[in-house]
Structures are given as structure tokens and as C-alpha cells.
C-alpha positions in Angstrom: 168.2 -4.2 -22.7 169.1 -0.6 -21.7 172.8 0.4 -21.6 173.3 2.9 -18.9 176.5 4.3 -20.3 176.3 7.8 -21.8 179.8 7.5 -23.3 178.7 4.6 -25.5 175.5 6.4 -26.3 177.4 9.5 -27.4 179.8 7.6 -29.7 176.9 5.7 -31.2 174.8 8.9 -31.7 177.7 10.8 -33.3 178.2 7.9 -35.7 174.5 8.0 -36.5 174.7 11.7 -37.4 177.6 11.1 -39.8 175.6 8.2 -41.5 172.4 10.2 -41.8 174.2 13.3 -43.1 176.0 11.2 -45.7 172.7 9.7 -46.8 170.9 13.0 -47.1 173.8 14.8 -48.8 174.1 11.9 -51.3 170.4 11.4 -52.1 169.8 15.2 -52.5 172.8 15.7 -54.8 174.6 18.0 -52.4 177.8 16.1 -52.4 177.8 15.9 -56.2 177.4 19.6 -56.5 173.9 19.2 -58.1 171.4 19.7 -55.3 167.9 18.7 -56.1 165.2 20.3 -54.0 162.6 17.8 -55.4 164.2 15.1 -53.3 163.0 16.9 -50.1 159.4 16.3 -51.3 159.8 12.6 -50.5 158.9 10.9 -47.3 162.2 9.1 -47.3 164.3 12.3 -47.2 161.9 14.1 -44.8 162.0 11.1 -42.3 165.8 11.1 -42.6 165.8 14.8 -41.8 163.6 14.1 -38.8 166.1 11.5 -37.6 169.0 13.9 -38.1 167.4 16.6 -36.0 166.5 14.0 -33.3 170.1 12.6 -33.1 171.5 16.2 -32.8 169.2 16.8 -29.9 170.2 13.5 -28.4 173.9 14.3 -28.7 173.4 17.7 -27.1 171.4 16.1 -24.2 174.0 13.3 -23.8 176.9 15.8 -23.6 175.0 17.9 -21.1 174.2 14.9 -18.9 177.7 13.6 -19.1 179.0 16.8 -17.7 176.3 17.2 -15.1 175.8 13.6 -13.9 178.6 11.4 -15.2 178.7 8.4 -17.5 176.1 6.2 -15.8 172.5 6.8 -16.9 170.4 7.5 -19.9 170.0 10.7 -21.9 166.8 11.0 -23.9 164.7 14.1 -23.8 161.5 12.1 -24.4 161.2 8.3 -24.6 157.8 8.7 -26.1 159.0 11.0 -28.9 162.0 8.7 -29.4 159.6 5.9 -30.2 157.6 8.1 -32.5 160.8 9.0 -34.5 161.8 5.4 -34.6 158.5 4.4 -36.0 158.5 7.2 -38.6 161.8 6.0 -40.1 160.8 2.4 -39.8 158.0 3.2 -42.2 160.6 4.3 -44.7 162.5 1.0 -44.4 159.4 -1.2 -44.6 157.8 0.5 -47.5 161.1 0.4 -49.3 161.8 -3.3 -48.7 158.2 -4.6 -49.0 156.8 -2.3 -51.7 159.3 -0.3 -53.7 162.0 -3.0 -54.2 159.6 -5.7 -55.4 158.0 -3.1 -57.6 161.3 -2.3 -59.2 162.1 -5.9 -59.9 158.7 -7.0 -61.2 157.6 -3.9 -63.2 161.0 -3.0 -64.8 160.6 0.6 -63.9 164.3 1.4 -64.5 164.8 2.1 -60.8 167.9 0.4 -59.4 167.4 -0.5 -55.7 170.1 -1.3 -53.1 172.5 1.3 -54.3 174.9 2.6 -51.5 172.8 5.8 -51.1 169.5 3.8 -51.1 170.9 1.5 -48.5 171.9 4.4 -46.2 168.6 6.3 -46.3 166.3 3.3 -46.4 168.1 0.7 -44.2 171.1 2.1 -42.3 169.4 5.2 -40.9 166.4 3.2 -39.7 168.7 0.6 -38.2 170.7 3.2 -36.2 167.4 4.7 -35.0 165.9 1.4 -33.9 169.2 0.3 -32.2 169.4 3.6 -30.3 165.8 3.1 -29.2 166.5 -0.4 -28.0 169.7 0.2 -26.2 169.7 3.8 -24.9 166.0 4.7 -24.4 164.1 3.9 -21.2 161.2 1.5 -21.8 157.7 1.3 -20.4 156.9 5.0 -21.2 154.9 4.5 -24.4 151.1 4.9 -23.9 148.6 2.5 -25.5 147.3 5.3 -27.8 150.7 6.4 -28.9 150.9 4.0 -31.9 147.7 5.6 -33.3 149.4 9.0 -33.1 152.6 7.7 -34.8 150.7 6.9 -37.9 149.5 10.5 -38.2 152.9 11.5 -39.7 152.8 9.2 -42.8 149.1 9.9 -43.2 149.8 13.6 -43.1 152.5 13.1 -45.7 150.1 11.2 -48.0 147.6 14.1 -47.7 150.2 16.7 -48.5 151.6 14.7 -51.4 148.2 14.4 -53.0 147.5 18.0 -52.4 150.8 19.1 -53.9 150.2 17.0 -57.0 146.7 18.3 -57.4 147.9 21.9 -57.3 150.3 21.1 -60.2 153.4 20.2 -58.3 155.7 17.5 -59.6 158.0 15.0 -58.1 161.0 13.2 -59.7 160.6 12.3 -63.3 157.8 14.9 -63.7 155.2 12.7 -62.1 152.5 14.0 -59.8 152.9 11.2 -57.4 155.9 10.4 -55.2 155.5 6.6 -55.1 154.0 4.1 -57.5 151.3 2.8 -55.1 150.0 6.4 -54.9 149.7 6.8 -58.7 146.0 7.4 -59.4 146.6 7.4 -63.2 148.0 3.9 -63.1 146.1 2.3 -60.2 142.9 4.2 -60.2 141.2 5.6 -57.1 140.1 2.1 -55.9 143.6 0.6 -56.4 145.3 3.5 -54.6 142.7 3.2 -51.7 143.4 -0.5 -51.4 147.1 0.1 -51.2 146.8 2.9 -48.6 144.4 0.9 -46.4 146.5 -2.2 -46.6 149.7 -0.2 -45.7 147.9 1.6 -42.9 146.7 -1.7 -41.3 150.2 -3.3 -41.7 152.0 -0.3 -40.2 149.5 0.0 -37.4 150.3 -3.7 -36.5 154.0 -2.9 -36.6 153.4 0.1 -34.3 151.7 -2.1 -31.7 154.5 -4.6 -32.0 156.9 -1.8 -30.9 154.4 -0.9 -28.2 154.5 -4.5 -26.9 158.3 -4.6 -27.0 158.4 -1.3 -25.0 156.0 -2.7 -22.4 157.9 -6.1 -22.2 161.3 -4.5 -21.8 159.9 -1.9 -19.4 158.5 -4.7 -17.2 161.7 -6.6 -17.4 163.7 -3.5 -16.3 161.3 -3.0 -13.3 161.7 -6.6 -12.2 165.5 -6.3 -12.3 165.4 -3.1 -10.3 163.2 -4.7 -7.7 165.6 -7.6 -7.2 168.6 -5.4 -6.6 
């Protein structure tokens, strides 16, 4: 269902910016006065930054359209890019809930999940982005090949992370790998390959579920418009 009210969209998007800023500032240590640049090497923070930039663009576009065309209508620079951003941050949420949290509970890594900061950057930010896509973004614009393109961002991050570690770079705790499932020392090349292939297939399925939802809601909107 698409809400054609730019005032609601503006309030929602401003709230999203506040939430995302709080999450990034907290996880990076900015609010504590101990900023840690290493946090910006993680996909989680990078995807949150992407969402922040996107919501700022949405707010600017929404304010412009409110002044030019009034409250009724939608304000999204690119519905296709909106879906891409939504998928990018959904990856953050799914990997956290399905991989990292179970890892923390079963392997006794010392990592404490579900802290307020973790909840914001891994759950609340994705939720705001998904809801914005569902309620304030026109549907039926995503192309069949777009889900394949969406996965290029996490794949690119994996390549960059391995390259960074191979060149001597370190992530939190002095490790060469940002996430446990990417740890070649612990899992071996075969184990890491299985993890990455499994995640890629699972995320590609999720991407096409979003594509199906986009098509379904787009067709529903067209039928409603035709009956008016």
C-alpha cells in the first residue's frame, strides 16, 4: 500500500534520520568521545551510512515536492535505487539475526548481541528503510535483473574486506576478517567458500522475494487506478 501523503513521508523520514544518526554515532564511539575509525570498515556501518545519505536525499526531495506540488503524491528520486538501498540494509539485518547472533550464543565469543546500539544499526535502521519502501515508494518499477545487481554491493564488500586483510589491514580486535564466517584461519578456504555461497543463494532468494512484492503491489496499484 502506497501512502500518497508527503507530510507523513517527511515526518517518517526525519525520524529515520535521527535513528540512523544515533546508531552510527553510538557504534562508532562518536557520542562517547572515543571515535573509532575501524568501525567504518564493517558492512554494518557502511550500509547504515548509505541509508543515512539516502534518507537525507529523500527529505530534500520531499520538502521540494511539498512546496512545488502540495501534500498529495510520492517523493522518491528513484524507486529502483530505493529498492537497492532497502536490500543493502536488509542484508545487514539478516546476517546479524541469522548468522552473527547464533554464533555469539553457541561459540561463546564474548560478543554481546541485542544491545541498544546493536538493535538500532542492525534492526531499527533496516526496519525504517523497509517501511519507507513499502509505504512511500511507488511499486512496479523494479526490473527482473535488478536483484542480481543488488547483490553486487555485499559481494564487493567481501572482496574489499579480503583485500584489506591480505594487505595487512586489521578490523576490530586485531583480526584480519570483519566477520567470523569470513575467517580463513578458523574455517579454512573451503568452509569460508561454503558460507559465502550459502549466504549468496539465500540473499538472492530474498532479493527476488522483494522483486515479487514490488510486482504484486505495483499490479494492485494499477488495478485500483483503473477502477477509479
